[in-house]
Structures are given as structure tokens and as C-alpha cells.
FISETOR-869894 format. One record per residue (C-alpha): chain; x, y, z; residue number from 1. Coordinates in steps of 0.02 Angstrom, whole numbers. Layout:
N
   nulo     east    north       up   nuse
      A        X        Y        Z    NUM
...
END
This chain:
150
   nulo     east    north       up   nuse
      A     5707     1729    -2049      1
      A     5636     1781    -2236      2
      A     5570     1660    -2375      3
      A     5620     1519    -2228      4
      A     5502     1417    -2308      5
      A     5580     1409    -2487      6
      A     5764     1365    -2404      7
      A     5780     1208    -2519      8
      A     5678     1241    -2667      9
      A     5739     1236    -2819     10
      A     5676     1320    -2984     11
      A     5625     1234    -3152     12
      A     5777     1217    -3252     13
      A     5770     1354    -3410     14
      A     5858     1313    -3579     15
      A     5949     1454    -3630     16
      A     6082     1508    -3761     17
      A     6257     1568    -3760     18
      A     6210     1660    -3961     19
      A     6345     1734    -4037     20
      A     6272     1915    -4034     21
      A     6209     1928    -3867     22
      A     6408     1879    -3832     23
      A     6466     2019    -3919     24
      A     6374     2168    -3856     25
      A     6409     2106    -3663     26
      A     6587     2103    -3701     27
      A     6566     2294    -3800     28
      A     6461     2336    -3666     29
      A     6576     2293    -3506     30
      A     6707     2364    -3617     31
      A     6801     2175    -3629     32
      A     6948     2193    -3757     33
      A     6991     2014    -3781     34
      A     6984     1952    -3966     35
      A     6909     1784    -3881     36
      A     6752     1853    -3877     37
      A     6700     1914    -4035     38
      A     6832     1874    -4164     39
      A     6811     1719    -4221     40
      A     6958     1694    -4324     41
      A     7094     1695    -4147     42
      A     6957     1598    -4068     43
      A     6988     1452    -4171     44
      A     7151     1485    -4182     45
      A     7130     1484    -3976     46
      A     7169     1307    -3856     47
      A     6968     1334    -3843     48
      A     6940     1298    -4029     49
      A     6811     1460    -4011     50
      A     6679     1601    -3968     51
      A     6695     1613    -3756     52
      A     6571     1705    -3645     53
      A     6652     1813    -3554     54
      A     6667     1768    -3373     55
      A     6518     1878    -3278     56
      A     6380     1839    -3463     57
      A     6264     1698    -3337     58
      A     6210     1842    -3268     59
      A     6108     1863    -3416     60
      A     6059     1685    -3416     61
      A     5876     1641    -3368     62
      A     5881     1527    -3220     63
      A     5661     1516    -3201     64
      A     5569     1558    -3041     65
      A     5567     1466    -2885     66
      A     5359     1456    -2885     67
      A     5305     1543    -2730     68
      A     5427     1637    -2728     69
      A     5389     1822    -2764     70
      A     5535     1941    -2719     71
      A     5531     2143    -2738     72
      A     5554     2241    -2881     73
      A     5630     2373    -2802     74
      A     5735     2403    -2629     75
      A     5827     2245    -2645     76
      A     6031     2277    -2628     77
      A     6153     2176    -2725     78
      A     6251     2098    -2606     79
      A     6396     1960    -2679     80
      A     6423     1906    -2821     81
      A     6553     1729    -2866     82
      A     6554     1607    -3030     83
      A     6655     1456    -3035     84
      A     6671     1373    -3207     85
      A     6731     1188    -3208     86
      A     6770     1237    -3395     87
      A     6747     1399    -3494     88
      A     6577     1463    -3570     89
      A     6553     1403    -3773     90
      A     6484     1515    -3886     91
      A     6332     1415    -4007     92
      A     6294     1317    -3834     93
      A     6159     1267    -3771     94
      A     6114     1260    -3559     95
      A     6002     1209    -3443     96
      A     6016     1337    -3295     97
      A     5916     1347    -3127     98
      A     5925     1419    -2964     99
      A     5902     1353    -2772    100
      A     5849     1465    -2625    101
      A     6020     1394    -2507    102
      A     6014     1519    -2378    103
      A     5935     1634    -2276    104
      A     5974     1751    -2114    105
      A     5959     1894    -2026    106
      A     6090     2014    -1962    107
      A     6048     2157    -1856    108
      A     6132     2313    -1908    109
      A     6103     2485    -1868    110
      A     5980     2544    -1966    111
      A     5885     2405    -1930    112
      A     5838     2196    -1974    113
      A     5911     2158    -2123    114
      A     5872     1996    -2218    115
      A     6010     1898    -2328    116
      A     5953     1763    -2441    117
      A     6078     1659    -2514    118
      A     6048     1598    -2709    119
      A     6130     1454    -2796    120
      A     6128     1474    -2992    121
      A     6191     1316    -3102    122
      A     6203     1293    -3259    123
      A     6240     1139    -3340    124
      A     6244     1076    -3544    125
      A     6118      964    -3570    126
      A     6214      821    -3567    127
      A     6216      847    -3386    128
      A     6358      906    -3351    129
      A     6418     1068    -3242    130
      A     6472     1219    -3338    131
      A     6467     1352    -3188    132
      A     6406     1362    -3038    133
      A     6360     1544    -2951    134
      A     6310     1592    -2783    135
      A     6243     1779    -2758    136
      A     6167     1850    -2598    137
      A     6019     1961    -2625    138
      A     5982     2082    -2448    139
      A     5836     2138    -2404    140
      A     5837     2299    -2291    141
      A     5696     2298    -2156    142
      A     5589     2440    -2245    143
      A     5576     2353    -2408    144
      A     5535     2185    -2270    145
      A     5390     2290    -2188    146
      A     5311     2291    -2390    147
      A     5319     2105    -2409    148
      A     5177     1979    -2341    149
      A     5294     1818    -2310    150
END
């Protein structure tokens, strides 16, 4: 299996700021029109009391690197992305984010052997409260696999 020796390994946590300008640009880029992401007055009047980040904003965070795990820079396929929240992501807060390679498995396809890498990424408050968890799958085609020396 591809990268089997890295399964279970984690990156060092990296601090990320949920910055207002970045949230505004992200909301504009995805055409998200909710005032909870861009209008401080509307956000203050909401049950959250402040600006929120859109649900997919954690895709922009730095999760560090799993030491020694070098994925190809081209040719990977995005297989799946799921995110679950314990609470909303608030503008202005700092989070510690990290990732772990949870699983690696292979499947035979009509075009060759595919490798599937399942990553879990987490964001926690500086006090250690889990805010979100993402699970995403990266697919490595047989053509890309041939270029990987693992």
C-alpha cells in the first residue's frame, strides 16, 4: 500500500488565525452572501455575536507536514471532503491545526491501481477545545504512483 509506513503519523500543530480580511475574500470568492461572514453589525446582532467563517474556510488553513511524507506536486485527484463542526468558526480566533494520515488502501480500477490516502485534519482552540474535524481522501493514480519512490 502507498505510504503505509506513514499511517497513524501526525503533523506538528500549526497556529492559524481566522482573519477578517481572509474570511471576506473567501466569502466573496465562493459567492457566499450571508451577512454573518462580512457584515459586523449583522453578525453582532446574531446569536453568535460576531462574524463567522464560511463552513469550508478551514480548507485555507496550514496543517503542517507529516515528517517524511512527500506527496507528488501534480497529478493527485481530490476524492472526497467532509467537515464536521463542534461549534461555529469565529473570526478573530486562533486555532491549532494539525493532520494525521488515518488510512491507506488500494483499489483496482479499469485504468490501473489506485491508491487512496485518508487524511484527518483538526482545528482546536488554544485551550484545546475541538472546533472542527475534516476527513478528506486523496486519490493517487497508477501513472502518478510510478513516479513515486516509496
